PARO-805037 format. One line per field, with one value per residue: x, y, z of N, C-alpha, C, O in turn; residue in three letters; chain. Coordinates in Angstrom, 1 decimal, always signed. Atoms other than C-alpha are relative to their C-alpha. Layout:
n_u X|...
n_v Y|...
n_w Z|...
ca_u X|...
ca_v Y|...
ca_w Z|...
c_u X|...
c_v Y|...
c_w Z|...
o_u X|...
o_v Y|...
o_w Z|...
residu ALA|...
chaine A|...
This chain:
n_u -1.0|+0.6|-0.8|+0.0|-0.5|+1.0|+0.7|-0.9|-1.0|+0.7|+0.3|-1.3|-0.4|+0.9|-0.5|-1.2|+0.4|+0.5|-1.1|-0.9|+0.7|+0.0|-1.4|-0.4|+0.9|-0.6|-1.3|+0.3|+0.6|-1.1|-0.8|+0.8|+0.0|-1.3|-0.1|+0.8|-0.7|-1.3|+0.4|+0.6|-0.9|-0.5|+1.1|+0.1|-1.1|+0.2|+1.1|-0.5|-0.9|+0.8|+0.7|-1.0|-0.2|+1.2|+0.0|-0.9|+0.5|+1.1|-0.6|-0.7|+1.0|+0.6|-1.0|-0.1|+0.7|+1.3|+0.9|+0.4|+0.8|+1.2|+1.1|+0.4|+0.6|+1.3|+0.8|+0.2|+0.9|+1.3|+0.5|+0.3|+1.1|+1.2|+0.3|+0.5|+1.3|+1.0|+0.2|+0.8|+1.4|+0.6|-0.1|+0.8|-0.7|-0.4|+0.3|-0.6|+1.0|+0.1|+0.9|+1.3|+0.4|+0.1|+1.3|+1.1|+0.0|+0.3|+1.4|+0.8|+0.5|-0.3|+0.8|-0.4|-1.3|-0.6|-0.7|-0.9|-0.2|-0.4|-0.3|+0.1|-0.7|+0.8|-0.8|+0.6|+1.4|+0.4|+0.9|-0.7|-0.4|+1.1|-0.2|+1.2|-0.1|+1.0|+0.0|+1.2|+0.6|+1.0|+1.3|+0.1|-0.2|-1.4|-0.6|+0.3|-0.8|-1.3|+0.0|+0.1|-1.3|-0.9|+0.5|-0.4|-1.4|-0.3|-1.0|+0.7|+0.9|+1.4|+0.1|+1.2|+0.5|+1.1|+1.2|+0.1|-0.5|+0.9|+1.2|+0.2|+0.0|-1.1|-1.0|-0.1|-1.3|+0.1|-1.2|+0.1|-1.0|-0.3|-0.7|-1.0|-0.2|+1.3|-0.2|-0.7|-1.4|-0.5|-0.2
n_v -0.6|-0.8|-1.2|-0.1|-1.3|-0.8|-1.0|-1.2|+0.3|+0.1|-1.4|-0.5|+0.7|-0.5|-1.3|+0.2|+0.5|-1.2|-1.0|+0.5|-0.1|-1.4|-0.4|+0.7|-0.6|-1.3|+0.2|+0.4|-1.1|-0.9|+0.5|-0.1|-1.4|-0.4|+0.6|-0.8|-1.2|+0.3|+0.4|-1.1|-1.1|-0.3|-0.6|-1.3|-0.8|-0.1|-0.9|-1.4|-0.4|-0.3|-1.3|-1.0|-0.2|-0.7|-1.4|-0.7|-0.1|-1.0|-1.3|-0.4|-0.3|-1.3|-1.0|-0.1|-1.2|+0.5|+0.1|-1.3|-0.6|+0.8|-0.7|-1.1|+0.7|+0.5|-1.2|-0.4|+1.1|-0.2|-1.2|+0.3|+0.9|-0.8|-0.8|+0.9|+0.4|-1.1|-0.2|+1.1|-0.1|-1.2|-1.1|+0.1|+0.1|+1.3|+0.3|+1.3|+1.0|-0.1|-1.2|+0.4|+1.0|-0.5|-0.8|+1.0|+0.6|-1.1|-0.2|+1.2|+0.0|+1.3|+1.0|+0.4|+0.8|+0.1|+1.3|+0.0|-1.2|+0.4|-1.3|+0.1|-1.2|-0.6|-0.1|+0.3|-0.1|-1.4|-0.2|-0.5|+1.0|+0.4|+1.0|+0.7|+0.4|+1.0|+0.2|+0.5|-1.0|+0.6|-0.5|-0.8|-1.4|-0.2|+0.0|-1.3|-1.0|+0.2|-0.5|-1.5|-0.5|+0.1|-1.0|-1.4|-0.1|-0.8|+0.8|+0.9|-0.7|+0.6|+1.2|+0.8|+1.1|+0.6|+0.1|+1.4|+0.1|-0.5|+0.8|+0.6|-1.0|+0.4|+0.9|-0.4|+0.0|-1.1|-0.3|-1.4|-0.5|-1.4|-0.6|-0.9|-1.2|-0.4|-0.5|-1.3|+0.2|+0.7|-1.0
n_w -0.8|-1.1|-0.3|-1.5|-0.4|-0.7|+0.8|+0.1|+1.0|+1.3|+0.4|+0.4|+1.3|+1.1|+0.2|+0.7|+1.3|+0.7|+0.2|+1.1|+1.2|+0.5|+0.3|+1.3|+1.0|+0.2|+0.8|+1.4|+0.7|+0.2|+1.1|+1.3|+0.5|+0.4|+1.3|+1.0|+0.3|+0.7|+1.3|+0.7|+0.0|+1.4|+0.7|-0.5|+0.6|+1.5|+0.2|-0.3|+1.1|+1.1|-0.3|+0.1|+1.4|+0.6|-0.5|+0.8|+1.4|+0.0|-0.1|+1.2|+1.0|-0.4|+0.3|+1.5|+0.5|+0.6|-1.1|-0.5|+1.0|+0.2|-0.6|+1.0|+1.1|-0.4|+0.0|+1.3|+0.6|-0.6|+0.6|+1.4|+0.0|-0.3|+1.2|+1.0|-0.4|+0.2|+1.5|+0.5|-0.5|+0.5|-1.0|-1.1|-1.3|-0.3|-1.4|-0.3|-0.4|-1.5|-0.3|+0.3|-0.9|-1.4|+0.1|+0.0|-1.4|-1.0|+0.1|-0.4|-1.4|-0.7|+0.5|+1.4|+0.0|+1.3|+0.3|+1.2|+0.9|+1.4|+0.7|+1.5|+0.5|+1.1|+1.2|+1.2|+0.0|+0.0|-1.1|-1.1|-1.0|-0.9|-1.0|-0.5|-1.4|-0.4|-1.5|-0.7|-0.9|-0.9|+0.4|+1.2|-0.4|-0.1|+1.3|+0.6|-0.6|+0.5|+1.4|+0.0|-0.4|+1.1|+1.0|-0.5|+0.1|+1.3|+0.7|+0.9|+0.9|-0.1|-0.8|+0.6|-0.8|+0.8|-0.8|-0.5|-1.3|-0.9|-0.1|-1.4|-1.1|-0.9|+0.4|+1.4|+0.7|+0.9|+0.9|+0.4|+1.0|-0.3|+1.1|-0.6|+0.8|+0.7|+1.4|-0.1|-0.1|+1.2|+1.1
ca_u +59.2|+58.2|+59.4|+60.3|+61.6|+60.0|+57.7|+60.2|+62.8|+60.3|+59.4|+63.1|+63.8|+60.8|+62.2|+65.6|+64.1|+62.2|+65.2|+67.4|+64.6|+64.3|+68.1|+68.5|+65.5|+67.1|+70.5|+68.9|+66.9|+70.0|+72.0|+69.2|+69.0|+72.7|+72.7|+70.0|+72.0|+75.2|+73.3|+71.5|+74.5|+75.9|+72.4|+72.2|+75.6|+74.7|+71.4|+73.1|+75.7|+73.0|+71.1|+74.2|+74.8|+71.2|+71.5|+74.6|+72.9|+69.9|+72.1|+74.1|+70.9|+69.5|+72.7|+72.5|+71.2|+68.4|+66.8|+66.9|+65.4|+62.6|+60.4|+60.5|+59.7|+56.8|+55.4|+55.7|+54.0|+51.1|+50.7|+50.8|+48.3|+45.8|+46.2|+45.6|+42.6|+41.0|+41.6|+40.1|+37.0|+36.3|+37.4|+35.0|+35.9|+37.9|+36.5|+38.2|+36.3|+37.1|+35.3|+32.3|+32.1|+32.6|+29.6|+27.4|+28.4|+28.0|+24.4|+23.4|+21.1|+21.0|+18.2|+20.1|+22.9|+25.1|+26.3|+28.0|+29.3|+29.7|+31.5|+30.7|+33.1|+30.6|+33.3|+31.8|+28.2|+28.2|+26.1|+28.9|+30.2|+27.8|+27.9|+25.4|+24.8|+23.1|+22.0|+19.2|+16.8|+14.6|+11.7|+10.6|+10.7|+14.4|+15.2|+13.5|+15.3|+18.6|+17.7|+16.6|+19.9|+21.8|+19.7|+20.5|+24.2|+25.7|+28.4|+25.9|+24.1|+21.2|+20.1|+17.8|+15.8|+13.8|+10.2|+10.5|+12.5|+9.6|+7.0|+7.7|+7.1|+9.8|+13.0|+13.8|+16.7|+17.5|+19.8|+20.4|+22.2|+24.0|+25.0|+28.3|+28.3|+25.2|+24.7|+26.1|+29.5|+29.7|+29.9
ca_v -73.9|-72.2|-68.6|-68.4|-64.8|-62.4|-59.8|-56.9|-58.7|-59.4|-55.7|-54.8|-57.3|-56.0|-52.4|-53.5|-55.3|-52.1|-49.9|-52.1|-52.3|-48.5|-48.0|-50.6|-49.0|-45.5|-46.7|-48.4|-45.3|-43.1|-45.3|-45.4|-41.6|-41.3|-43.8|-41.8|-38.6|-40.2|-41.7|-38.4|-36.1|-36.6|-35.8|-32.7|-31.5|-32.2|-30.3|-27.3|-27.2|-27.3|-24.5|-22.4|-22.9|-21.9|-18.8|-17.8|-18.4|-16.3|-13.4|-13.5|-13.5|-10.5|-8.6|-9.2|-6.3|-8.5|-9.0|-5.4|-4.3|-6.9|-4.7|-1.9|-4.4|-5.9|-2.3|-1.5|-4.8|-4.2|-0.7|-1.9|-4.7|-2.2|+0.1|-2.9|-4.0|-0.6|-0.4|-3.9|-3.1|+0.1|+2.5|+1.2|+1.2|-1.9|-3.5|-6.3|-9.5|-9.2|-5.8|-7.3|-10.3|-8.3|-6.0|-9.1|-10.6|-7.3|-7.0|-10.5|-10.8|-13.6|-15.5|-15.9|-18.5|-18.1|-21.3|-20.3|-17.6|-17.9|-15.1|-14.6|-12.2|-11.7|-12.2|-12.0|-11.7|-7.9|-8.2|-7.1|-8.9|-10.8|-12.7|-15.4|-15.9|-19.0|-19.8|-20.6|-18.3|-19.2|-16.9|-15.0|-11.7|-12.2|-13.0|-9.8|-7.8|-9.2|-8.4|-4.8|-4.3|-5.5|-3.2|-0.2|-0.9|+1.6|-0.9|-3.1|-2.0|-4.4|-7.3|-10.0|-12.4|-14.9|-15.1|-18.9|-18.2|-16.5|-19.3|-20.8|-19.0|-20.8|-22.6|-21.0|-22.0|-19.0|-17.9|-14.2|-12.6|-9.4|-7.2|-5.3|-2.8|-0.9|+0.6|+4.0|+2.4|+0.5|+3.7
ca_w +71.8|+75.0|+75.6|+79.3|+79.3|+81.7|+80.3|+80.9|+78.8|+76.0|+75.8|+75.7|+72.9|+70.9|+71.3|+70.2|+67.2|+66.1|+66.6|+64.4|+61.8|+61.6|+61.5|+58.6|+56.8|+57.2|+55.9|+52.9|+52.1|+52.5|+50.1|+47.6|+47.5|+47.3|+44.4|+42.6|+43.0|+41.7|+38.7|+37.9|+38.4|+34.8|+33.4|+35.5|+34.3|+30.6|+30.9|+32.6|+29.8|+27.2|+29.0|+29.2|+25.5|+24.6|+26.8|+24.9|+21.5|+22.6|+23.8|+20.6|+18.5|+20.5|+19.8|+16.0|+13.9|+12.3|+15.7|+16.7|+13.4|+13.6|+15.9|+13.3|+10.6|+12.5|+13.1|+9.5|+8.4|+10.8|+9.4|+5.9|+6.7|+8.2|+5.1|+2.8|+4.8|+4.7|+0.9|+0.4|+2.5|+0.6|+3.3|+5.8|+9.5|+10.4|+13.5|+15.3|+16.0|+19.7|+19.8|+18.1|+20.3|+23.5|+22.4|+21.8|+25.2|+27.0|+25.7|+26.7|+29.7|+32.2|+30.5|+27.2|+26.7|+23.7|+22.1|+18.9|+16.6|+12.8|+10.9|+7.2|+5.5|+2.6|+0.0|-3.4|-2.2|-1.8|+1.4|+3.7|+6.8|+9.0|+12.2|+13.1|+16.8|+18.0|+21.5|+23.9|+25.7|+28.7|+27.6|+24.5|+26.5|+27.4|+23.8|+22.6|+25.2|+24.0|+20.3|+21.2|+23.0|+20.0|+17.7|+19.9|+19.5|+17.0|+16.0|+14.2|+11.0|+11.5|+13.6|+11.9|+14.0|+11.9|+13.1|+13.5|+16.6|+18.2|+17.9|+21.3|+24.6|+26.7|+26.1|+22.7|+20.5|+18.4|+15.5|+15.0|+12.0|+12.8|+9.8|+10.6|+7.7|+6.5|+3.0|+4.2|+4.8|+1.5|-0.6
c_u -0.7|+1.0|-0.1|+0.6|-1.0|-0.5|+0.8|+1.0|-0.6|-0.2|+1.3|+0.5|-0.8|+0.5|+1.3|-0.2|-0.5|+1.0|+0.9|-0.8|+0.0|+1.4|+0.3|-0.9|+0.6|+1.2|-0.3|-0.6|+1.0|+0.8|-0.7|-0.1|+1.3|+0.3|-0.7|+0.7|+1.2|-0.4|-0.5|+0.9|+0.5|-1.1|-0.2|+1.1|-0.2|-1.1|+0.4|+0.9|-0.8|-0.8|+0.9|+0.3|-1.2|-0.1|+1.0|-0.5|-1.1|+0.6|+0.7|-1.0|-0.6|+0.9|+0.1|-0.9|-1.4|-1.0|-0.4|-0.9|-1.4|-1.2|-0.5|-0.7|-1.4|-1.0|-0.4|-1.0|-1.4|-0.7|-0.4|-1.2|-1.3|-0.3|-0.6|-1.4|-1.0|-0.2|-0.9|-1.5|-0.6|-0.1|-1.0|+0.8|+0.4|-0.3|+0.5|-1.2|-0.2|-0.9|-1.4|-0.6|-0.2|-1.3|-1.1|-0.1|-0.5|-1.6|-0.9|-0.5|+0.1|-0.9|+0.4|+1.4|+0.4|+0.8|+1.0|+0.0|+0.5|+0.2|-0.1|+0.5|-0.8|+0.8|-0.7|-1.5|-0.5|-0.9|+0.8|+0.3|-1.2|+0.5|-1.3|+0.3|-1.1|+0.1|-1.4|-0.5|-1.1|-1.4|+0.1|+0.3|+1.5|+0.7|-0.2|+0.7|+1.4|+0.1|-0.1|+1.3|+1.0|-0.4|+0.4|+1.5|+0.4|+1.0|-0.6|-0.9|-1.4|+0.1|-1.3|-0.3|-1.1|-1.2|-0.2|+0.5|-0.9|-1.3|-0.2|+0.0|+1.2|+1.0|+0.2|+1.4|-0.1|+1.3|-0.2|+1.1|+0.2|+0.8|+1.0|+0.1|-1.3|+0.4|+0.8|+1.5|+0.6|+0.3|+1.4
c_v +1.0|+1.2|+0.3|+1.3|+0.8|+1.1|+1.3|-0.3|-0.1|+1.4|+0.6|-0.6|+0.6|+1.5|+0.0|-0.4|+1.2|+1.0|-0.4|+0.0|+1.4|+0.5|-0.7|+0.6|+1.4|-0.1|-0.4|+1.2|+1.1|-0.4|+0.0|+1.4|+0.4|-0.6|+0.8|+1.3|-0.3|-0.4|+1.3|+1.2|+0.3|+0.7|+1.4|+0.9|+0.2|+1.0|+1.4|+0.5|+0.4|+1.4|+1.2|+0.3|+0.7|+1.4|+0.8|+0.3|+1.1|+1.4|+0.5|+0.4|+1.4|+1.1|+0.3|+1.2|-0.5|+0.0|+1.4|+0.8|-0.7|+0.7|+1.1|-0.7|-0.5|+1.2|+0.4|-1.0|+0.2|+1.3|-0.2|-0.9|+0.8|+0.9|-0.9|-0.4|+1.1|+0.2|-1.1|+0.1|+1.3|+1.1|-0.1|-0.2|-1.5|-0.3|-1.4|-0.9|+0.0|+1.1|-0.4|-1.0|+0.5|+0.9|-1.0|-0.5|+1.0|+0.2|-1.2|+0.1|-1.4|-1.1|-0.5|-0.6|+0.0|-1.3|+0.0|+1.3|-0.5|+1.3|-0.3|+1.3|+0.6|+0.2|-0.4|+0.2|+1.5|+0.4|+0.7|-1.1|-0.2|-1.0|-0.7|-0.5|-1.0|-0.2|-0.5|+1.1|-0.7|+0.5|+0.9|+1.5|+0.3|+0.0|+1.4|+1.1|+0.0|+0.6|+1.5|+0.6|+0.0|+1.1|+1.4|+0.2|+0.7|-0.8|-0.8|+0.8|-0.6|-1.3|-0.7|-1.2|-0.7|-0.2|-1.4|-0.1|+0.5|-0.8|-0.6|+1.1|-0.2|-0.9|+0.1|-0.2|+1.0|+0.1|+1.4|+0.4|+1.5|+0.5|+1.1|+1.3|+0.3|+0.5|+1.3|-0.2|-0.7|+1.0|+0.1
c_w +0.9|+0.3|+1.5|+0.5|+0.8|-0.9|-0.3|-1.1|-1.4|-0.6|-0.5|-1.3|-1.1|-0.4|-0.8|-1.5|-0.9|-0.3|-1.1|-1.4|-0.6|-0.4|-1.4|-1.1|-0.3|-0.8|-1.4|-0.8|-0.3|-1.2|-1.3|-0.5|-0.5|-1.4|-1.1|-0.3|-0.9|-1.5|-0.8|-0.1|-1.5|-0.9|+0.3|-0.6|-1.5|-0.2|+0.4|-1.1|-1.2|+0.3|-0.1|-1.5|-0.7|+0.5|-0.8|-1.4|+0.0|+0.2|-1.3|-1.1|+0.3|-0.4|-1.5|-0.5|-0.6|+1.1|+0.5|-1.0|-0.1|+0.6|-1.0|-1.2|+0.3|+0.1|-1.4|-0.7|+0.5|-0.6|-1.4|-0.1|+0.3|-1.2|-1.1|+0.3|-0.2|-1.5|-0.5|+0.4|-0.4|+1.0|+1.1|+1.3|+0.3|+1.5|+0.3|+0.5|+1.5|+0.4|-0.2|+1.0|+1.4|+0.0|+0.1|+1.4|+1.0|+0.0|+0.4|+1.4|+0.6|-0.5|-1.4|+0.2|-1.4|-0.2|-1.1|-0.8|-1.3|-0.7|-1.5|-0.5|-1.2|-1.2|-1.2|+0.0|+0.0|+1.2|+1.2|+1.0|+0.9|+1.1|+0.4|+1.4|+0.3|+1.5|+0.5|+0.9|+0.8|-0.4|-1.2|+0.4|+0.2|-1.3|-0.7|+0.7|-0.5|-1.5|+0.0|+0.5|-1.1|-1.1|+0.4|-0.1|-1.3|-0.8|-1.1|-1.0|+0.0|+0.7|-0.5|+0.9|-0.8|+0.9|+0.5|+1.4|+1.1|+0.2|+1.4|+1.0|+0.9|-0.7|-1.5|-0.5|-1.1|-0.9|-0.5|-1.0|+0.3|-1.2|+0.6|-0.8|-0.7|-1.4|+0.1|+0.1|-1.2|-1.1|-0.5
o_u -1.5|+2.2|-1.2|+0.8|-2.2|+0.1|+0.8|+1.3|+0.0|+0.0|+1.4|+1.1|-0.3|+0.5|+1.5|+0.5|-0.1|+1.1|+1.3|-0.1|+0.2|+1.5|+0.9|-0.4|+0.6|+1.4|+0.3|-0.3|+1.0|+1.2|-0.2|+0.1|+1.5|+0.9|-0.2|+0.8|+1.5|+0.3|-0.3|+0.6|+0.6|-0.9|-0.4|+0.8|+0.0|-1.0|+0.0|+0.9|-0.6|-0.9|+0.5|+0.4|-1.0|-0.4|+0.7|-0.3|-1.2|+0.2|+0.7|-0.8|-1.0|+0.5|+0.5|-1.9|-2.3|-2.2|-1.6|-1.7|-2.3|-2.3|-1.7|-1.7|-2.3|-2.2|-1.6|-1.8|-2.3|-1.9|-1.5|-2.1|-2.3|-1.5|-1.6|-2.3|-2.1|-1.3|-1.8|-2.4|-1.7|-1.1|-1.2|+1.9|-0.5|+0.2|+0.3|-2.2|-1.3|-1.7|-2.3|-1.7|-1.1|-2.0|-2.1|-1.2|-1.2|-2.1|-2.1|+0.2|+0.6|-0.5|-0.2|+2.3|-0.3|+1.6|+1.8|-1.0|+1.4|-0.7|+0.5|+0.0|-0.5|+0.5|-1.2|-2.1|-1.6|-1.3|+0.1|-0.1|-1.9|+1.5|-2.3|+1.3|-2.2|+1.1|-2.2|+0.3|-1.9|-2.4|+1.2|+1.0|+2.0|+1.7|+0.7|+1.1|+2.1|+1.0|+0.6|+1.7|+1.8|+0.5|+0.6|+2.0|+0.0|+1.2|+0.0|-1.7|-2.3|+1.1|-2.4|+0.6|-2.2|-1.1|-0.9|+0.1|-0.7|-2.2|-1.3|+0.6|+1.8|+0.6|-0.1|+2.3|-1.0|+2.3|-1.2|+2.2|-0.7|+1.9|+0.6|+0.4|-1.8|+1.5|+1.5|+2.3|+1.8|+0.9|+1.7
o_v +1.8|+1.0|+0.6|+1.5|+0.6|+1.4|+1.8|+0.6|+0.3|+1.6|+1.4|+0.2|+0.8|+1.8|+0.8|+0.1|+1.4|+1.6|+0.4|+0.3|+1.6|+1.2|+0.0|+0.8|+1.8|+0.7|+0.2|+1.4|+1.7|+0.4|+0.2|+1.6|+1.1|+0.0|+0.9|+1.7|+0.5|+0.0|+1.4|+2.2|+1.4|+1.5|+2.3|+2.0|+1.3|+1.8|+2.4|+1.7|+1.4|+2.2|+2.2|+1.5|+1.6|+2.3|+2.0|+1.3|+1.9|+2.4|+1.6|+1.3|+2.1|+2.2|+1.3|+1.5|+0.3|+0.3|+1.6|+1.6|-0.1|+0.6|+1.3|-0.1|-0.4|+1.1|+0.7|-0.5|+0.0|+1.3|+0.3|-0.8|+0.6|+1.1|-0.4|-0.5|+0.8|+0.6|-0.9|-0.3|+1.7|+1.8|+1.0|-0.7|-2.4|+0.5|-2.3|-0.5|-0.2|+0.9|-0.1|-0.8|+0.1|+0.9|-0.7|-0.6|+0.6|+0.5|-1.1|+0.5|-2.3|-2.3|-1.5|-0.1|-0.6|-1.6|-0.9|+2.0|-1.4|+2.1|-1.3|+2.4|+1.8|+1.0|-1.5|+0.3|+1.8|+1.5|+1.2|-2.3|+0.7|-1.7|+0.0|-1.1|-0.7|+0.0|-1.0|+1.8|-1.5|-0.3|+1.3|+2.2|+1.3|+0.8|+1.9|+2.1|+1.0|+1.3|+2.2|+1.7|+0.9|+1.7|+2.3|+1.4|+0.2|-0.4|-1.1|+1.7|+0.1|-2.1|-0.2|-2.0|-0.1|-0.6|-1.6|-0.9|+0.2|-0.4|-0.7|+2.2|+0.8|-1.6|-0.9|+0.4|+1.0|-0.5|+1.7|+0.0|+2.3|+0.0|+1.9|+2.3|-0.6|+0.6|+1.6|+0.7|-0.8|+0.6|+0.8
o_w +0.5|+0.5|+2.0|+1.7|+0.5|-2.0|-1.3|-1.8|-2.4|-1.8|-1.5|-2.1|-2.2|-1.5|-1.8|-2.4|-2.0|-1.4|-2.0|-2.4|-1.8|-1.4|-2.3|-2.2|-1.5|-1.7|-2.3|-1.9|-1.4|-2.1|-2.4|-1.7|-1.4|-2.2|-2.2|-1.5|-1.8|-2.4|-2.0|-0.9|-1.9|-1.7|-0.5|-1.1|-2.0|-1.1|-0.3|-1.3|-1.8|-0.6|-0.7|-1.9|-1.5|-0.3|-1.2|-2.0|-0.9|-0.5|-1.6|-1.8|-0.6|-0.7|-1.9|+0.2|-0.5|+0.9|+0.8|-0.6|-0.8|+0.1|-1.1|-1.7|-0.5|-0.4|-1.6|-1.5|-0.2|-0.9|-1.8|-1.0|-0.4|-1.5|-1.7|-0.5|-0.6|-1.9|-1.3|-0.3|+0.1|+1.1|+1.8|+1.2|+0.2|+2.4|-0.5|+1.0|+2.0|+1.4|+0.6|+1.5|+2.1|+1.1|+0.8|+2.0|+2.0|+1.1|+0.5|+2.3|-0.1|-0.2|-1.9|+0.8|-2.3|+0.6|-1.2|-0.8|-1.4|-0.9|-2.0|-0.3|-1.5|-2.1|-1.3|-1.0|-0.4|+1.3|+2.1|+0.8|+1.3|+0.8|+0.7|+1.7|+0.0|+2.1|-0.3|+1.6|+0.3|-0.5|-1.6|-0.3|-0.2|-1.5|-1.3|+0.0|-0.7|-1.8|-0.8|+0.0|-1.2|-1.7|-0.4|+0.0|-2.3|-2.0|-2.1|-0.5|-0.3|+0.7|-0.4|+1.2|-0.9|+2.1|+1.5|+2.2|+2.3|+0.9|+1.8|+0.8|+1.4|-1.7|-2.3|+0.1|-1.9|-0.5|-1.1|-0.8|+0.2|-1.6|+1.4|-0.2|-1.4|-1.8|-0.9|-0.3|-1.3|-2.1|-1.5
residu UNK|UNK|UNK|UNK|UNK|UNK|UNK|UNK|UNK|UNK|UNK|UNK|UNK|UNK|UNK|UNK|UNK|UNK|UNK|UNK|UNK|UNK|UNK|UNK|UNK|UNK|UNK|UNK|UNK|UNK|UNK|UNK|UNK|UNK|UNK|UNK|UNK|UNK|UNK|UNK|UNK|UNK|UNK|UNK|UNK|UNK|UNK|UNK|UNK|UNK|UNK|UNK|UNK|UNK|UNK|UNK|UNK|UNK|UNK|UNK|UNK|UNK|UNK|UNK|UNK|UNK|UNK|UNK|UNK|UNK|UNK|UNK|UNK|UNK|UNK|UNK|UNK|UNK|UNK|UNK|UNK|UNK|UNK|UNK|UNK|UNK|UNK|UNK|UNK|UNK|UNK|UNK|UNK|UNK|UNK|UNK|UNK|UNK|UNK|UNK|UNK|UNK|UNK|UNK|UNK|UNK|UNK|UNK|UNK|UNK|UNK|UNK|UNK|UNK|UNK|UNK|UNK|UNK|UNK|UNK|UNK|UNK|UNK|UNK|UNK|UNK|UNK|UNK|UNK|UNK|UNK|UNK|UNK|UNK|UNK|UNK|UNK|UNK|UNK|UNK|UNK|UNK|UNK|UNK|UNK|UNK|UNK|UNK|UNK|UNK|UNK|UNK|UNK|UNK|UNK|UNK|UNK|UNK|UNK|UNK|UNK|UNK|UNK|UNK|UNK|UNK|UNK|UNK|UNK|UNK|UNK|UNK|UNK|UNK|UNK|UNK|UNK|UNK|UNK|UNK|UNK|UNK|UNK|UNK|UNK|UNK|UNK
chaine A|A|A|A|A|A|A|A|A|A|A|A|A|A|A|A|A|A|A|A|A|A|A|A|A|A|A|A|A|A|A|A|A|A|A|A|A|A|A|A|A|A|A|A|A|A|A|A|A|A|A|A|A|A|A|A|A|A|A|A|A|A|A|A|A|A|A|A|A|A|A|A|A|A|A|A|A|A|A|A|A|A|A|A|A|A|A|A|A|A|A|A|A|A|A|A|A|A|A|A|A|A|A|A|A|A|A|A|A|A|A|A|A|A|A|A|A|A|A|A|A|A|A|A|A|A|A|A|A|A|A|A|A|A|A|A|A|A|A|A|A|A|A|A|A|A|A|A|A|A|A|A|A|A|A|A|A|A|A|A|A|A|A|A|A|A|A|A|A|A|A|A|A|A|A|A|A|A|A|A|A|A|A|A|A|A|A
């Protein structure tokens, strides 16, 4: 079939075709969105009712006397736990693990990479609490600087570095044992 329309009419027909295509696409998209809203409206209503119900339950719980007294109970329990812990540890100073780890990390220099920490409570051994620190050091000098910084820290009773860790000059994997309580605190 031969199309004998002039070029001007062909362009006009093409524009009309595209216009109708966009209008039909827009209407179908609008009706699809409208259908989705209509389908999801009951779900939204149900969830908003559940949310309101939960809000009422929370406000009712907060008004109850048990909830208002819980902060006092928590404070007393923490106080009792600290007293019990100091009794069990023989009146030595209770140090949090966060404080210990922050001291170790603070004393670490740029050539030392820490890869692990192992806490030993020393239960039954009588040796006291210990932390084993493992890691990697680029050079022996940087490792010795790290160890001397740990030994200078007053929080630690002793820092033990096995001589095996000092055999290599570069790329040293190490394991350091840090004693947290010395003999003077065990009395």
